Structure formats: C-alpha cells, structure tokens
One Martini backbone bead per residue (centre of mass of N, CA, C, O) as a GRO file, in nm:
protein
   74
    1UNK     BB    1  23.666 -10.377  12.460
    2UNK     BB    2  23.760 -10.138  12.273
    3UNK     BB    3  23.647  -9.843  12.148
    4UNK     BB    4  23.770  -9.866  11.863
    5UNK     BB    5  23.645 -10.140  11.793
    6UNK     BB    6  23.347 -10.069  11.839
    7UNK     BB    7  23.334  -9.837  11.633
    8UNK     BB    8  23.412 -10.005  11.384
    9UNK     BB    9  23.176 -10.206  11.403
   10UNK     BB   10  22.950  -9.993  11.375
   11UNK     BB   11  23.037  -9.900  11.083
   12UNK     BB   12  22.967 -10.201  10.957
   13UNK     BB   13  22.655 -10.234  10.956
   14UNK     BB   14  22.568 -10.138  10.668
   15UNK     BB   15  22.733 -10.348  10.519
   16UNK     BB   16  22.593 -10.597  10.642
   17UNK     BB   17  22.308 -10.522  10.544
   18UNK     BB   18  22.367 -10.544  10.243
   19UNK     BB   19  22.471 -10.836  10.244
   20UNK     BB   20  22.218 -10.967  10.374
   21UNK     BB   21  22.013 -10.868  10.167
   22UNK     BB   22  22.142 -11.028   9.934
   23UNK     BB   23  22.152 -11.317  10.064
   24UNK     BB   24  21.855 -11.345  10.195
   25UNK     BB   25  21.656 -11.148   9.998
   26UNK     BB   26  21.778 -11.084   9.700
   27UNK     BB   27  21.907 -10.822   9.673
   28UNK     BB   28  22.007 -10.534   9.469
   29UNK     BB   29  22.256 -10.338   9.481
   30UNK     BB   30  22.361 -10.044   9.428
   31UNK     BB   31  22.628  -9.867   9.336
   32UNK     BB   32  22.622  -9.667   9.577
   33UNK     BB   33  22.626  -9.887   9.794
   34UNK     BB   34  22.894 -10.020   9.713
   35UNK     BB   35  23.064  -9.765   9.737
   36UNK     BB   36  23.003  -9.719  10.038
   37UNK     BB   37  23.125  -9.984  10.136
   38UNK     BB   38  23.411  -9.929  10.041
   39UNK     BB   39  23.454  -9.670  10.207
   40UNK     BB   40  23.406  -9.790  10.488
   41UNK     BB   41  23.618 -10.014  10.482
   42UNK     BB   42  23.856  -9.826  10.422
   43UNK     BB   43  23.830  -9.648  10.676
   44UNK     BB   44  23.861  -9.874  10.884
   45UNK     BB   45  24.137  -9.967  10.787
   46UNK     BB   46  24.293  -9.698  10.818
   47UNK     BB   47  24.228  -9.661  11.133
   48UNK     BB   48  24.344  -9.971  11.209
   49UNK     BB   49  24.625  -9.925  11.171
   50UNK     BB   50  24.951  -9.971  11.307
   51UNK     BB   51  25.118  -9.755  11.104
   52UNK     BB   52  25.009  -9.514  11.218
   53UNK     BB   53  25.048  -9.212  11.308
   54UNK     BB   54  25.098  -9.037  11.572
   55UNK     BB   55  24.956  -8.842  11.791
   56UNK     BB   56  24.925  -8.578  11.961
   57UNK     BB   57  24.989  -8.455  12.269
   58UNK     BB   58  24.812  -8.338  12.504
   59UNK     BB   59  24.756  -8.114  12.718
   60UNK     BB   60  24.728  -8.024  13.015
   61UNK     BB   61  24.515  -7.872  13.237
   62UNK     BB   62  24.732  -7.626  13.288
   63UNK     BB   63  24.896  -7.594  12.991
   64UNK     BB   64  25.130  -7.766  13.019
   65UNK     BB   65  25.376  -7.945  12.943
   66UNK     BB   66  25.458  -8.265  13.023
   67UNK     BB   67  25.765  -8.216  13.078
   68UNK     BB   68  25.735  -7.967  13.268
   69UNK     BB   69  25.549  -8.110  13.484
   70UNK     BB   70  25.761  -8.349  13.559
   71UNK     BB   71  25.985  -8.113  13.616
   72UNK     BB   72  26.051  -7.924  13.907
   73UNK     BB   73  26.353  -7.794  13.835
   74UNK     BB   74  26.262  -7.551  13.621
   0.00000   0.00000   0.00000
C-alpha cells in the first residue's frame, strides 16, 4: 500500500467512528460532527483525484536544477 493511500485511510477513521456509533450504538451525531465528516471526505476525495495538477519538482541536494545536473556538457 502506498503512503498516500494509507494516509487517506487514516484520515477517514473519525468518519467511520461516527458512522459506526450511529449504526451500532444508536447515537445521533450532532450537525457539527456531520459537517466535519463531509469536510474530511471532501478533502480526501480532492487530494486523491487523478486529475490534480502535478506539484513542482524539488531541487536536487546540490541546489542545481535537475536538467542542469543531468547534462554535464553545460
């Protein structure tokens, strides 16, 4: 399992706790809990999209750009 998937699953634990509390124990979640669940699920969905724009490539350890470090003839 990739770290991104594991992190997303860990973020869903509170949502599952609210759902299981309602289903198994008969608890009635407050509006703020339901709103928080919606926010968490939305955030996990947004970060897990495949069409998300790519992030910038970090610089190498020497501080040079990756293209400059790859071509010794410059």
